Structures are given as structure tokens and as C-alpha cells.
PyMOL Python script that loads the backbone (N, CA, C, O; Angstrom):
from pymol import cmd

cmd.read_pdbstr("""\
ATOM      1  N   MET A   1      -3.236 -18.358  22.174  1.00  0.00           N
ATOM      2  CA  MET A   1      -2.782 -17.208  22.926  1.00  0.00           C
ATOM      3  C   MET A   1      -3.518 -15.973  22.422  1.00  0.00           C
ATOM      4  O   MET A   1      -3.751 -15.815  21.224  1.00  0.00           O
ATOM      5  N   LEU A   2      -3.878 -15.104  23.358  1.00  0.00           N
ATOM      6  CA  LEU A   2      -4.455 -13.801  23.033  1.00  0.00           C
ATOM      7  C   LEU A   2      -3.425 -12.734  23.366  1.00  0.00           C
ATOM      8  O   LEU A   2      -2.975 -12.640  24.508  1.00  0.00           O
ATOM      9  N   VAL A   3      -3.048 -11.925  22.370  1.00  0.00           N
ATOM     10  CA  VAL A   3      -2.127 -10.820  22.601  1.00  0.00           C
ATOM     11  C   VAL A   3      -2.924  -9.543  22.351  1.00  0.00           C
ATOM     12  O   VAL A   3      -3.170  -9.163  21.206  1.00  0.00           O
ATOM     13  N   GLU A   4      -3.319  -8.895  23.430  1.00  0.00           N
ATOM     14  CA  GLU A   4      -4.223  -7.737  23.382  1.00  0.00           C
ATOM     15  C   GLU A   4      -3.986  -6.896  24.618  1.00  0.00           C
ATOM     16  O   GLU A   4      -3.975  -7.418  25.733  1.00  0.00           O
ATOM     17  N   ASP A   5      -3.795  -5.588  24.431  1.00  0.00           N
ATOM     18  CA  ASP A   5      -3.508  -4.723  25.575  1.00  0.00           C
ATOM     19  C   ASP A   5      -4.750  -4.330  26.368  1.00  0.00           C
ATOM     20  O   ASP A   5      -4.630  -3.908  27.518  1.00  0.00           O
ATOM     21  N   SER A   6      -5.920  -4.455  25.791  1.00  0.00           N
ATOM     22  CA  SER A   6      -7.153  -4.123  26.507  1.00  0.00           C
ATOM     23  C   SER A   6      -7.630  -5.350  27.287  1.00  0.00           C
ATOM     24  O   SER A   6      -8.050  -6.350  26.705  1.00  0.00           O
ATOM     25  N   ALA A   7      -7.555  -5.248  28.615  1.00  0.00           N
ATOM     26  CA  ALA A   7      -7.964  -6.380  29.465  1.00  0.00           C
ATOM     27  C   ALA A   7      -9.424  -6.748  29.244  1.00  0.00           C
ATOM     28  O   ALA A   7      -9.770  -7.929  29.241  1.00  0.00           O
ATOM     29  N   SER A   8     -10.278  -5.758  29.061  1.00  0.00           N
ATOM     30  CA  SER A   8     -11.706  -6.054  28.889  1.00  0.00           C
ATOM     31  C   SER A   8     -11.971  -6.755  27.550  1.00  0.00           C
ATOM     32  O   SER A   8     -12.764  -7.695  27.496  1.00  0.00           O
ATOM     33  N   PHE A   9     -11.322  -6.312  26.480  1.00  0.00           N
ATOM     34  CA  PHE A   9     -11.515  -6.970  25.189  1.00  0.00           C
ATOM     35  C   PHE A   9     -10.909  -8.373  25.213  1.00  0.00           C
ATOM     36  O   PHE A   9     -11.482  -9.310  24.658  1.00  0.00           O
ATOM     37  N   ARG A  10      -9.758  -8.513  25.852  1.00  0.00           N
ATOM     38  CA  ARG A  10      -9.110  -9.816  25.993  1.00  0.00           C
ATOM     39  C   ARG A  10     -10.061 -10.789  26.704  1.00  0.00           C
ATOM     40  O   ARG A  10     -10.178 -11.946  26.302  1.00  0.00           O
ATOM     41  N   GLN A  11     -10.730 -10.326  27.743  1.00  0.00           N
ATOM     42  CA  GLN A  11     -11.661 -11.173  28.496  1.00  0.00           C
ATOM     43  C   GLN A  11     -12.860 -11.564  27.641  1.00  0.00           C
ATOM     44  O   GLN A  11     -13.317 -12.705  27.707  1.00  0.00           O
ATOM     45  N   ILE A  12     -13.375 -10.638  26.842  1.00  0.00           N
ATOM     46  CA  ILE A  12     -14.520 -10.943  25.961  1.00  0.00           C
ATOM     47  C   ILE A  12     -14.138 -12.032  24.965  1.00  0.00           C
ATOM     48  O   ILE A  12     -14.880 -12.997  24.780  1.00  0.00           O
ATOM     49  N   VAL A  13     -12.983 -11.877  24.327  1.00  0.00           N
ATOM     50  CA  VAL A  13     -12.536 -12.873  23.350  1.00  0.00           C
ATOM     51  C   VAL A  13     -12.308 -14.211  24.035  1.00  0.00           C
ATOM     52  O   VAL A  13     -12.720 -15.253  23.524  1.00  0.00           O
ATOM     53  N   LYS A  14     -11.653 -14.185  25.188  1.00  0.00           N
ATOM     54  CA  LYS A  14     -11.384 -15.423  25.926  1.00  0.00           C
ATOM     55  C   LYS A  14     -12.680 -16.130  26.308  1.00  0.00           C
ATOM     56  O   LYS A  14     -12.803 -17.341  26.124  1.00  0.00           O
ATOM     57  N   ASP A  15     -13.642 -15.387  26.835  1.00  0.00           N
ATOM     58  CA  ASP A  15     -14.924 -15.982  27.220  1.00  0.00           C
ATOM     59  C   ASP A  15     -15.618 -16.624  26.020  1.00  0.00           C
ATOM     60  O   ASP A  15     -16.150 -17.730  26.124  1.00  0.00           O
ATOM     61  N   ASN A  16     -15.610 -15.931  24.885  1.00  0.00           N
ATOM     62  CA  ASN A  16     -16.243 -16.479  23.682  1.00  0.00           C
ATOM     63  C   ASN A  16     -15.534 -17.734  23.191  1.00  0.00           C
ATOM     64  O   ASN A  16     -16.186 -18.704  22.805  1.00  0.00           O
ATOM     65  N   LEU A  17     -14.213 -17.722  23.201  1.00  0.00           N
ATOM     66  CA  LEU A  17     -13.470 -18.911  22.784  1.00  0.00           C
ATOM     67  C   LEU A  17     -13.730 -20.085  23.731  1.00  0.00           C
ATOM     68  O   LEU A  17     -13.913 -21.216  23.279  1.00  0.00           O
ATOM     69  N   GLN A  18     -13.746 -19.828  25.019  1.00  0.00           N
ATOM     70  CA  GLN A  18     -13.976 -20.910  25.980  1.00  0.00           C
ATOM     71  C   GLN A  18     -15.399 -21.453  25.897  1.00  0.00           C
ATOM     72  O   GLN A  18     -15.626 -22.634  26.158  1.00  0.00           O
ATOM     73  N   ASP A  19     -16.361 -20.596  25.534  1.00  0.00           N
ATOM     74  CA  ASP A  19     -17.727 -21.083  25.326  1.00  0.00           C
ATOM     75  C   ASP A  19     -17.780 -22.057  24.151  1.00  0.00           C
ATOM     76  O   ASP A  19     -18.463 -23.079  24.217  1.00  0.00           O
ATOM     77  N   GLN A  20     -17.060 -21.737  23.082  1.00  0.00           N
ATOM     78  CA  GLN A  20     -17.070 -22.562  21.874  1.00  0.00           C
ATOM     79  C   GLN A  20     -16.139 -23.770  21.968  1.00  0.00           C
ATOM     80  O   GLN A  20     -16.424 -24.829  21.409  1.00  0.00           O
ATOM     81  N   PHE A  21     -15.024 -23.600  22.679  1.00  0.00           N
ATOM     82  CA  PHE A  21     -14.000 -24.644  22.780  1.00  0.00           C
ATOM     83  C   PHE A  21     -13.597 -24.814  24.250  1.00  0.00           C
ATOM     84  O   PHE A  21     -12.531 -24.349  24.655  1.00  0.00           O
ATOM     85  N   PRO A  22     -14.430 -25.466  25.038  1.00  0.00           N
ATOM     86  CA  PRO A  22     -14.204 -25.528  26.491  1.00  0.00           C
ATOM     87  C   PRO A  22     -12.887 -26.168  26.922  1.00  0.00           C
ATOM     88  O   PRO A  22     -12.386 -25.866  28.005  1.00  0.00           O
ATOM     89  N   SER A  23     -12.325 -27.036  26.103  1.00  0.00           N
ATOM     90  CA  SER A  23     -11.075 -27.693  26.512  1.00  0.00           C
ATOM     91  C   SER A  23      -9.832 -26.916  26.060  1.00  0.00           C
ATOM     92  O   SER A  23      -8.709 -27.340  26.336  1.00  0.00           O
ATOM     93  N   MET A  24     -10.017 -25.796  25.375  1.00  0.00           N
ATOM     94  CA  MET A  24      -8.890 -25.005  24.877  1.00  0.00           C
ATOM     95  C   MET A  24      -8.156 -24.321  26.030  1.00  0.00           C
ATOM     96  O   MET A  24      -8.773 -23.701  26.897  1.00  0.00           O
ATOM     97  N   ASP A  25      -6.834 -24.447  26.024  1.00  0.00           N
ATOM     98  CA  ASP A  25      -5.984 -23.762  26.998  1.00  0.00           C
ATOM     99  C   ASP A  25      -5.611 -22.411  26.402  1.00  0.00           C
ATOM    100  O   ASP A  25      -4.932 -22.356  25.376  1.00  0.00           O
ATOM    101  N   ILE A  26      -6.044 -21.326  27.027  1.00  0.00           N
ATOM    102  CA  ILE A  26      -5.831 -19.989  26.474  1.00  0.00           C
ATOM    103  C   ILE A  26      -4.863 -19.209  27.352  1.00  0.00           C
ATOM    104  O   ILE A  26      -5.129 -18.956  28.527  1.00  0.00           O
ATOM    105  N   THR A  27      -3.743 -18.835  26.760  1.00  0.00           N
ATOM    106  CA  THR A  27      -2.745 -18.004  27.425  1.00  0.00           C
ATOM    107  C   THR A  27      -2.975 -16.570  26.981  1.00  0.00           C
ATOM    108  O   THR A  27      -3.383 -16.328  25.846  1.00  0.00           O
ATOM    109  N   GLU A  28      -2.714 -15.613  27.875  1.00  0.00           N
ATOM    110  CA  GLU A  28      -2.922 -14.207  27.551  1.00  0.00           C
ATOM    111  C   GLU A  28      -1.628 -13.420  27.718  1.00  0.00           C
ATOM    112  O   GLU A  28      -0.783 -13.742  28.554  1.00  0.00           O
ATOM    113  N   ALA A  29      -1.496 -12.371  26.889  1.00  0.00           N
ATOM    114  CA  ALA A  29      -0.378 -11.435  27.017  1.00  0.00           C
ATOM    115  C   ALA A  29      -0.892 -10.055  26.642  1.00  0.00           C
ATOM    116  O   ALA A  29      -1.698  -9.907  25.723  1.00  0.00           O
ATOM    117  N   GLU A  30      -0.413  -9.038  27.368  1.00  0.00           N
ATOM    118  CA  GLU A  30      -0.889  -7.684  27.079  1.00  0.00           C
ATOM    119  C   GLU A  30       0.072  -6.874  26.225  1.00  0.00           C
ATOM    120  O   GLU A  30      -0.256  -5.763  25.811  1.00  0.00           O
ATOM    121  N   ASP A  31       1.261  -7.418  25.955  1.00  0.00           N
ATOM    122  CA  ASP A  31       2.208  -6.719  25.081  1.00  0.00           C
ATOM    123  C   ASP A  31       3.186  -7.734  24.487  1.00  0.00           C
ATOM    124  O   ASP A  31       3.151  -8.919  24.817  1.00  0.00           O
ATOM    125  N   GLY A  32       4.049  -7.249  23.613  1.00  0.00           N
ATOM    126  CA  GLY A  32       4.975  -8.127  22.925  1.00  0.00           C
ATOM    127  C   GLY A  32       5.989  -8.797  23.824  1.00  0.00           C
ATOM    128  O   GLY A  32       6.320  -9.964  23.618  1.00  0.00           O
ATOM    129  N   VAL A  33       6.487  -8.086  24.814  1.00  0.00           N
ATOM    130  CA  VAL A  33       7.475  -8.662  25.729  1.00  0.00           C
ATOM    131  C   VAL A  33       6.872  -9.851  26.466  1.00  0.00           C
ATOM    132  O   VAL A  33       7.476 -10.922  26.529  1.00  0.00           O
ATOM    133  N   GLU A  34       5.699  -9.662  27.014  1.00  0.00           N
ATOM    134  CA  GLU A  34       5.032 -10.745  27.736  1.00  0.00           C
ATOM    135  C   GLU A  34       4.702 -11.899  26.789  1.00  0.00           C
ATOM    136  O   GLU A  34       4.836 -13.066  27.158  1.00  0.00           O
ATOM    137  N   ALA A  35       4.272 -11.574  25.577  1.00  0.00           N
ATOM    138  CA  ALA A  35       3.945 -12.619  24.600  1.00  0.00           C
ATOM    139  C   ALA A  35       5.163 -13.476  24.305  1.00  0.00           C
ATOM    140  O   ALA A  35       5.073 -14.703  24.326  1.00  0.00           O
ATOM    141  N   PHE A  36       6.318 -12.840  24.026  1.00  0.00           N
ATOM    142  CA  PHE A  36       7.523 -13.608  23.714  1.00  0.00           C
ATOM    143  C   PHE A  36       7.971 -14.474  24.883  1.00  0.00           C
ATOM    144  O   PHE A  36       8.413 -15.603  24.671  1.00  0.00           O
ATOM    145  N   GLN A  37       7.869 -13.978  26.102  1.00  0.00           N
ATOM    146  CA  GLN A  37       8.243 -14.784  27.268  1.00  0.00           C
ATOM    147  C   GLN A  37       7.384 -16.038  27.347  1.00  0.00           C
ATOM    148  O   GLN A  37       7.888 -17.131  27.605  1.00  0.00           O
ATOM    149  N   LYS A  38       6.100 -15.875  27.125  1.00  0.00           N
ATOM    150  CA  LYS A  38       5.183 -17.011  27.218  1.00  0.00           C
ATOM    151  C   LYS A  38       5.341 -17.959  26.032  1.00  0.00           C
ATOM    152  O   LYS A  38       5.214 -19.173  26.191  1.00  0.00           O
ATOM    153  N   ILE A  39       5.615 -17.420  24.851  1.00  0.00           N
ATOM    154  CA  ILE A  39       5.816 -18.256  23.669  1.00  0.00           C
ATOM    155  C   ILE A  39       7.069 -19.108  23.839  1.00  0.00           C
ATOM    156  O   ILE A  39       7.075 -20.288  23.487  1.00  0.00           O
ATOM    157  N   ASP A  40       8.133 -18.509  24.380  1.00  0.00           N
ATOM    158  CA  ASP A  40       9.376 -19.261  24.585  1.00  0.00           C
ATOM    159  C   ASP A  40       9.179 -20.444  25.528  1.00  0.00           C
ATOM    160  O   ASP A  40       9.761 -21.509  25.323  1.00  0.00           O
ATOM    161  N   SER A  41       8.364 -20.256  26.554  1.00  0.00           N
ATOM    162  CA  SER A  41       8.177 -21.346  27.517  1.00  0.00           C
ATOM    163  C   SER A  41       7.112 -22.349  27.082  1.00  0.00           C
ATOM    164  O   SER A  41       7.166 -23.513  27.477  1.00  0.00           O
ATOM    165  N   HIS A  42       6.150 -21.914  26.275  1.00  0.00           N
ATOM    166  CA  HIS A  42       5.068 -22.802  25.840  1.00  0.00           C
ATOM    167  C   HIS A  42       4.529 -22.301  24.502  1.00  0.00           C
ATOM    168  O   HIS A  42       3.530 -21.582  24.479  1.00  0.00           O
ATOM    169  N   PRO A  43       5.177 -22.669  23.371  1.00  0.00           N
ATOM    170  CA  PRO A  43       4.724 -22.178  22.062  1.00  0.00           C
ATOM    171  C   PRO A  43       3.273 -22.578  21.766  1.00  0.00           C
ATOM    172  O   PRO A  43       2.924 -23.755  21.856  1.00  0.00           O
ATOM    173  N   PRO A  44       2.437 -21.610  21.416  1.00  0.00           N
ATOM    174  CA  PRO A  44       1.035 -21.908  21.118  1.00  0.00           C
ATOM    175  C   PRO A  44       0.873 -22.400  19.675  1.00  0.00           C
ATOM    176  O   PRO A  44       1.774 -22.248  18.850  1.00  0.00           O
ATOM    177  N   ASN A  45      -0.260 -22.977  19.395  1.00  0.00           N
ATOM    178  CA  ASN A  45      -0.609 -23.371  18.029  1.00  0.00           C
ATOM    179  C   ASN A  45      -1.218 -22.206  17.262  1.00  0.00           C
ATOM    180  O   ASN A  45      -1.075 -22.103  16.044  1.00  0.00           O
ATOM    181  N   LEU A  46      -1.904 -21.323  18.003  1.00  0.00           N
ATOM    182  CA  LEU A  46      -2.675 -20.248  17.402  1.00  0.00           C
ATOM    183  C   LEU A  46      -2.550 -18.993  18.260  1.00  0.00           C
ATOM    184  O   LEU A  46      -2.605 -19.061  19.488  1.00  0.00           O
ATOM    185  N   ILE A  47      -2.380 -17.843  17.597  1.00  0.00           N
ATOM    186  CA  ILE A  47      -2.306 -16.569  18.313  1.00  0.00           C
ATOM    187  C   ILE A  47      -3.311 -15.609  17.692  1.00  0.00           C
ATOM    188  O   ILE A  47      -3.358 -15.447  16.473  1.00  0.00           O
ATOM    189  N   PHE A  48      -4.114 -14.974  18.540  1.00  0.00           N
ATOM    190  CA  PHE A  48      -4.960 -13.860  18.129  1.00  0.00           C
ATOM    191  C   PHE A  48      -4.199 -12.602  18.527  1.00  0.00           C
ATOM    192  O   PHE A  48      -3.968 -12.360  19.711  1.00  0.00           O
ATOM    193  N   MET A  49      -3.808 -11.799  17.535  1.00  0.00           N
ATOM    194  CA  MET A  49      -2.892 -10.676  17.731  1.00  0.00           C
ATOM    195  C   MET A  49      -3.572  -9.349  17.430  1.00  0.00           C
ATOM    196  O   MET A  49      -4.131  -9.152  16.352  1.00  0.00           O
ATOM    197  N   ASP A  50      -3.515  -8.452  18.392  1.00  0.00           N
ATOM    198  CA  ASP A  50      -3.980  -7.084  18.189  1.00  0.00           C
ATOM    199  C   ASP A  50      -2.927  -6.334  17.370  1.00  0.00           C
ATOM    200  O   ASP A  50      -1.732  -6.567  17.549  1.00  0.00           O
ATOM    201  N   ILE A  51      -3.348  -5.448  16.485  1.00  0.00           N
ATOM    202  CA  ILE A  51      -2.384  -4.637  15.721  1.00  0.00           C
ATOM    203  C   ILE A  51      -1.789  -3.549  16.600  1.00  0.00           C
ATOM    204  O   ILE A  51      -0.588  -3.286  16.537  1.00  0.00           O
ATOM    205  N   THR A  52      -2.616  -2.920  17.414  1.00  0.00           N
ATOM    206  CA  THR A  52      -2.164  -1.780  18.203  1.00  0.00           C
ATOM    207  C   THR A  52      -1.798  -2.236  19.608  1.00  0.00           C
ATOM    208  O   THR A  52      -2.668  -2.479  20.445  1.00  0.00           O
ATOM    209  N   LEU A  53      -0.491  -2.348  19.853  1.00  0.00           N
ATOM    210  CA  LEU A  53       0.022  -2.765  21.159  1.00  0.00           C
ATOM    211  C   LEU A  53       1.015  -1.725  21.657  1.00  0.00           C
ATOM    212  O   LEU A  53       1.617  -1.015  20.852  1.00  0.00           O
ATOM    213  N   PRO A  54       1.196  -1.622  22.965  1.00  0.00           N
ATOM    214  CA  PRO A  54       2.209  -0.705  23.482  1.00  0.00           C
ATOM    215  C   PRO A  54       3.615  -1.199  23.115  1.00  0.00           C
ATOM    216  O   PRO A  54       3.851  -2.402  23.007  1.00  0.00           O
ATOM    217  N   GLU A  55       4.516  -0.282  22.930  1.00  0.00           N
ATOM    218  CA  GLU A  55       5.924  -0.572  22.634  1.00  0.00           C
ATOM    219  C   GLU A  55       6.152  -1.017  21.196  1.00  0.00           C
ATOM    220  O   GLU A  55       7.007  -0.457  20.510  1.00  0.00           O
ATOM    221  N   GLU A  56       5.413  -2.002  20.730  1.00  0.00           N
ATOM    222  CA  GLU A  56       5.661  -2.604  19.425  1.00  0.00           C
ATOM    223  C   GLU A  56       4.320  -3.002  18.816  1.00  0.00           C
ATOM    224  O   GLU A  56       3.486  -3.607  19.491  1.00  0.00           O
ATOM    225  N   ASN A  57       4.108  -2.662  17.533  1.00  0.00           N
ATOM    226  CA  ASN A  57       2.804  -2.994  16.967  1.00  0.00           C
ATOM    227  C   ASN A  57       2.703  -4.485  16.656  1.00  0.00           C
ATOM    228  O   ASN A  57       3.711  -5.178  16.523  1.00  0.00           O
ATOM    229  N   GLY A  58       1.485  -4.951  16.547  1.00  0.00           N
ATOM    230  CA  GLY A  58       1.228  -6.364  16.348  1.00  0.00           C
ATOM    231  C   GLY A  58       1.761  -6.908  15.034  1.00  0.00           C
ATOM    232  O   GLY A  58       2.081  -8.093  14.941  1.00  0.00           O
ATOM    233  N   LEU A  59       1.862  -6.056  14.013  1.00  0.00           N
ATOM    234  CA  LEU A  59       2.402  -6.522  12.739  1.00  0.00           C
ATOM    235  C   LEU A  59       3.883  -6.838  12.856  1.00  0.00           C
ATOM    236  O   LEU A  59       4.342  -7.856  12.339  1.00  0.00           O
ATOM    237  N   GLU A  60       4.631  -5.985  13.525  1.00  0.00           N
ATOM    238  CA  GLU A  60       6.056  -6.233  13.727  1.00  0.00           C
ATOM    239  C   GLU A  60       6.256  -7.450  14.632  1.00  0.00           C
ATOM    240  O   GLU A  60       7.134  -8.276  14.384  1.00  0.00           O
ATOM    241  N   LEU A  61       5.454  -7.552  15.662  1.00  0.00           N
ATOM    242  CA  LEU A  61       5.530  -8.699  16.563  1.00  0.00           C
ATOM    243  C   LEU A  61       5.210  -9.996  15.807  1.00  0.00           C
ATOM    244  O   LEU A  61       5.848 -11.024  16.035  1.00  0.00           O
ATOM    245  N   THR A  62       4.232  -9.942  14.919  1.00  0.00           N
ATOM    246  CA  THR A  62       3.892 -11.097  14.092  1.00  0.00           C
ATOM    247  C   THR A  62       5.084 -11.523  13.247  1.00  0.00           C
ATOM    248  O   THR A  62       5.374 -12.715  13.146  1.00  0.00           O
ATOM    249  N   ARG A  63       5.773 -10.571  12.645  1.00  0.00           N
ATOM    250  CA  ARG A  63       6.946 -10.869  11.823  1.00  0.00           C
ATOM    251  C   ARG A  63       8.014 -11.593  12.646  1.00  0.00           C
ATOM    252  O   ARG A  63       8.599 -12.575  12.189  1.00  0.00           O
ATOM    253  N   LYS A  64       8.261 -11.101  13.856  1.00  0.00           N
ATOM    254  CA  LYS A  64       9.270 -11.716  14.727  1.00  0.00           C
ATOM    255  C   LYS A  64       8.871 -13.127  15.163  1.00  0.00           C
ATOM    256  O   LYS A  64       9.695 -14.042  15.171  1.00  0.00           O
ATOM    257  N   ILE A  65       7.616 -13.287  15.519  1.00  0.00           N
ATOM    258  CA  ILE A  65       7.147 -14.607  15.953  1.00  0.00           C
ATOM    259  C   ILE A  65       7.256 -15.603  14.808  1.00  0.00           C
ATOM    260  O   ILE A  65       7.729 -16.722  15.003  1.00  0.00           O
ATOM    261  N   LYS A  66       6.820 -15.204  13.609  1.00  0.00           N
ATOM    262  CA  LYS A  66       6.863 -16.109  12.462  1.00  0.00           C
ATOM    263  C   LYS A  66       8.300 -16.472  12.101  1.00  0.00           C
ATOM    264  O   LYS A  66       8.544 -17.570  11.601  1.00  0.00           O
ATOM    265  N   ALA A  67       9.258 -15.574  12.343  1.00  0.00           N
ATOM    266  CA  ALA A  67      10.667 -15.876  12.064  1.00  0.00           C
ATOM    267  C   ALA A  67      11.174 -16.984  12.989  1.00  0.00           C
ATOM    268  O   ALA A  67      11.920 -17.862  12.556  1.00  0.00           O
ATOM    269  N   ASP A  68      10.776 -16.944  14.246  1.00  0.00           N
ATOM    270  CA  ASP A  68      11.232 -17.930  15.231  1.00  0.00           C
ATOM    271  C   ASP A  68      10.327 -19.166  15.315  1.00  0.00           C
ATOM    272  O   ASP A  68      10.792 -20.259  15.638  1.00  0.00           O
ATOM    273  N   TYR A  69       9.060 -18.989  15.027  1.00  0.00           N
ATOM    274  CA  TYR A  69       8.066 -20.068  15.155  1.00  0.00           C
ATOM    275  C   TYR A  69       7.194 -20.089  13.892  1.00  0.00           C
ATOM    276  O   TYR A  69       6.029 -19.698  13.950  1.00  0.00           O
ATOM    277  N   PRO A  70       7.736 -20.536  12.762  1.00  0.00           N
ATOM    278  CA  PRO A  70       7.001 -20.449  11.493  1.00  0.00           C
ATOM    279  C   PRO A  70       5.708 -21.253  11.454  1.00  0.00           C
ATOM    280  O   PRO A  70       4.834 -20.960  10.638  1.00  0.00           O
ATOM    281  N   GLY A  71       5.565 -22.245  12.303  1.00  0.00           N
ATOM    282  CA  GLY A  71       4.365 -23.074  12.295  1.00  0.00           C
ATOM    283  C   GLY A  71       3.186 -22.500  13.050  1.00  0.00           C
ATOM    284  O   GLY A  71       2.075 -23.019  12.948  1.00  0.00           O
ATOM    285  N   VAL A  72       3.408 -21.431  13.811  1.00  0.00           N
ATOM    286  CA  VAL A  72       2.330 -20.836  14.596  1.00  0.00           C
ATOM    287  C   VAL A  72       1.385 -20.062  13.667  1.00  0.00           C
ATOM    288  O   VAL A  72       1.829 -19.263  12.842  1.00  0.00           O
ATOM    289  N   ILE A  73       0.107 -20.304  13.808  1.00  0.00           N
ATOM    290  CA  ILE A  73      -0.900 -19.576  13.034  1.00  0.00           C
ATOM    291  C   ILE A  73      -1.238 -18.304  13.804  1.00  0.00           C
ATOM    292  O   ILE A  73      -1.504 -18.349  15.005  1.00  0.00           O
ATOM    293  N   ILE A  74      -1.227 -17.158  13.097  1.00  0.00           N
ATOM    294  CA  ILE A  74      -1.529 -15.879  13.743  1.00  0.00           C
ATOM    295  C   ILE A  74      -2.697 -15.226  13.018  1.00  0.00           C
ATOM    296  O   ILE A  74      -2.686 -15.060  11.798  1.00  0.00           O
ATOM    297  N   ILE A  75      -3.700 -14.864  13.802  1.00  0.00           N
ATOM    298  CA  ILE A  75      -4.866 -14.150  13.293  1.00  0.00           C
ATOM    299  C   ILE A  75      -4.793 -12.731  13.845  1.00  0.00           C
ATOM    300  O   ILE A  75      -4.724 -12.527  15.057  1.00  0.00           O
ATOM    301  N   ILE A  76      -4.808 -11.760  12.947  1.00  0.00           N
ATOM    302  CA  ILE A  76      -4.721 -10.354  13.340  1.00  0.00           C
ATOM    303  C   ILE A  76      -6.119  -9.845  13.693  1.00  0.00           C
ATOM    304  O   ILE A  76      -7.070 -10.019  12.931  1.00  0.00           O
ATOM    305  N   LEU A  77      -6.222  -9.217  14.856  1.00  0.00           N
ATOM    306  CA  LEU A  77      -7.468  -8.579  15.289  1.00  0.00           C
ATOM    307  C   LEU A  77      -7.269  -7.067  15.288  1.00  0.00           C
ATOM    308  O   LEU A  77      -6.281  -6.565  15.824  1.00  0.00           O
ATOM    309  N   THR A  78      -8.206  -6.351  14.688  1.00  0.00           N
ATOM    310  CA  THR A  78      -8.112  -4.894  14.701  1.00  0.00           C
ATOM    311  C   THR A  78      -9.470  -4.279  14.416  1.00  0.00           C
ATOM    312  O   THR A  78     -10.321  -4.884  13.765  1.00  0.00           O
ATOM    313  N   SER A  79      -9.652  -3.083  14.908  1.00  0.00           N
ATOM    314  CA  SER A  79     -10.858  -2.333  14.580  1.00  0.00           C
ATOM    315  C   SER A  79     -10.602  -1.424  13.385  1.00  0.00           C
ATOM    316  O   SER A  79     -11.525  -0.769  12.901  1.00  0.00           O
ATOM    317  N   HIS A  80      -9.361  -1.374  12.902  1.00  0.00           N
ATOM    318  CA  HIS A  80      -9.013  -0.564  11.731  1.00  0.00           C
ATOM    319  C   HIS A  80      -9.538  -1.255  10.474  1.00  0.00           C
ATOM    320  O   HIS A  80      -9.263  -2.431  10.235  1.00  0.00           O
ATOM    321  N   ASP A  81     -10.288  -0.512   9.684  1.00  0.00           N
ATOM    322  CA  ASP A  81     -10.828  -1.073   8.447  1.00  0.00           C
ATOM    323  C   ASP A  81     -10.174  -0.375   7.264  1.00  0.00           C
ATOM    324  O   ASP A  81     -10.784   0.460   6.596  1.00  0.00           O
ATOM    325  N   SER A  82      -8.929  -0.733   7.024  1.00  0.00           N
ATOM    326  CA  SER A  82      -8.240  -0.114   5.896  1.00  0.00           C
ATOM    327  C   SER A  82      -7.518  -1.185   5.085  1.00  0.00           C
ATOM    328  O   SER A  82      -7.050  -2.189   5.622  1.00  0.00           O
ATOM    329  N   THR A  83      -7.442  -0.948   3.801  1.00  0.00           N
ATOM    330  CA  THR A  83      -6.752  -1.860   2.899  1.00  0.00           C
ATOM    331  C   THR A  83      -5.286  -1.974   3.290  1.00  0.00           C
ATOM    332  O   THR A  83      -4.696  -3.051   3.201  1.00  0.00           O
ATOM    333  N   GLU A  84      -4.704  -0.869   3.719  1.00  0.00           N
ATOM    334  CA  GLU A  84      -3.294  -0.848   4.106  1.00  0.00           C
ATOM    335  C   GLU A  84      -3.005  -1.840   5.241  1.00  0.00           C
ATOM    336  O   GLU A  84      -2.042  -2.602   5.166  1.00  0.00           O
ATOM    337  N   TYR A  85      -3.827  -1.831   6.277  1.00  0.00           N
ATOM    338  CA  TYR A  85      -3.638  -2.765   7.392  1.00  0.00           C
ATOM    339  C   TYR A  85      -3.860  -4.210   6.949  1.00  0.00           C
ATOM    340  O   TYR A  85      -3.120  -5.108   7.352  1.00  0.00           O
ATOM    341  N   ARG A  86      -4.874  -4.427   6.125  1.00  0.00           N
ATOM    342  CA  ARG A  86      -5.168  -5.776   5.646  1.00  0.00           C
ATOM    343  C   ARG A  86      -3.991  -6.336   4.856  1.00  0.00           C
ATOM    344  O   ARG A  86      -3.583  -7.477   5.072  1.00  0.00           O
ATOM    345  N   GLU A  87      -3.450  -5.541   3.948  1.00  0.00           N
ATOM    346  CA  GLU A  87      -2.333  -5.992   3.122  1.00  0.00           C
ATOM    347  C   GLU A  87      -1.077  -6.233   3.982  1.00  0.00           C
ATOM    348  O   GLU A  87      -0.348  -7.202   3.769  1.00  0.00           O
ATOM    349  N   ALA A  88      -0.841  -5.354   4.936  1.00  0.00           N
ATOM    350  CA  ALA A  88       0.317  -5.531   5.834  1.00  0.00           C
ATOM    351  C   ALA A  88       0.164  -6.799   6.651  1.00  0.00           C
ATOM    352  O   ALA A  88       1.136  -7.530   6.841  1.00  0.00           O
ATOM    353  N   ALA A  89      -1.033  -7.074   7.137  1.00  0.00           N
ATOM    354  CA  ALA A  89      -1.267  -8.283   7.934  1.00  0.00           C
ATOM    355  C   ALA A  89      -1.034  -9.536   7.098  1.00  0.00           C
ATOM    356  O   ALA A  89      -0.442 -10.502   7.580  1.00  0.00           O
ATOM    357  N   ILE A  90      -1.490  -9.528   5.864  1.00  0.00           N
ATOM    358  CA  ILE A  90      -1.309 -10.685   4.988  1.00  0.00           C
ATOM    359  C   ILE A  90       0.173 -10.905   4.688  1.00  0.00           C
ATOM    360  O   ILE A  90       0.629 -12.048   4.656  1.00  0.00           O
ATOM    361  N   ARG A  91       0.925  -9.839   4.470  1.00  0.00           N
ATOM    362  CA  ARG A  91       2.360  -9.971   4.204  1.00  0.00           C
ATOM    363  C   ARG A  91       3.090 -10.581   5.392  1.00  0.00           C
ATOM    364  O   ARG A  91       4.048 -11.331   5.209  1.00  0.00           O
ATOM    365  N   ARG A  92       2.654 -10.273   6.596  1.00  0.00           N
ATOM    366  CA  ARG A  92       3.309 -10.797   7.785  1.00  0.00           C
ATOM    367  C   ARG A  92       2.932 -12.238   8.010  1.00  0.00           C
ATOM    368  O   ARG A  92       3.391 -12.853   8.972  1.00  0.00           O
TER     369      ARG A  92
END
""", "prot")
cmd.dss("prot")
cmd.show_as("cartoon", "prot")
cmd.util.cbc("prot")
cmd.orient("prot")
């Protein structure tokens, strides 16, 4: 699953993943509400999560997802290059 509010960036990531893994089923969500709805109906194995999302940031959303779905692997995507974000992502 790709959780990213930028449709253009979401498409770039999706295209690259499909080029490398053509049989991968990729679900998309542009915010936390949509992500949770889709996770409830079809839990993914892997989530690429943006930190900056509308309504709720990706770190908080990651915490909630891991509480309900501890086996899901989440990779945080961000353009922020700070130790603070890195440490927060690892804690989640």
C-alpha cells in the first residue's frame, strides 16, 4: 500500500514498484482515513507511508496501524532530512 497525499508522487512510486515487481498488487490511499478503510478490508504486507499527510501525520498513523496490525511492515517516506524525524520513525 502507498499512503501519500501527492497523487503525482504516489504515481511515480507506484510505477517504479510495478516496473520492479510486476505481479505486486498495489493499493493507494491519500490520507489516514482512506488508508484505514482499505487496511480493514484487505490488510497489506507492506506500507510505504508519507510523514506529512492531511488530518493526521504519518508517524501517528503508523503507530495506530502497528497497534492493530503488528505484522505489517511500514516504510516511512519523507523529504525531511532530520535526526528528529528519523528517530521518531524508528520508534513507531
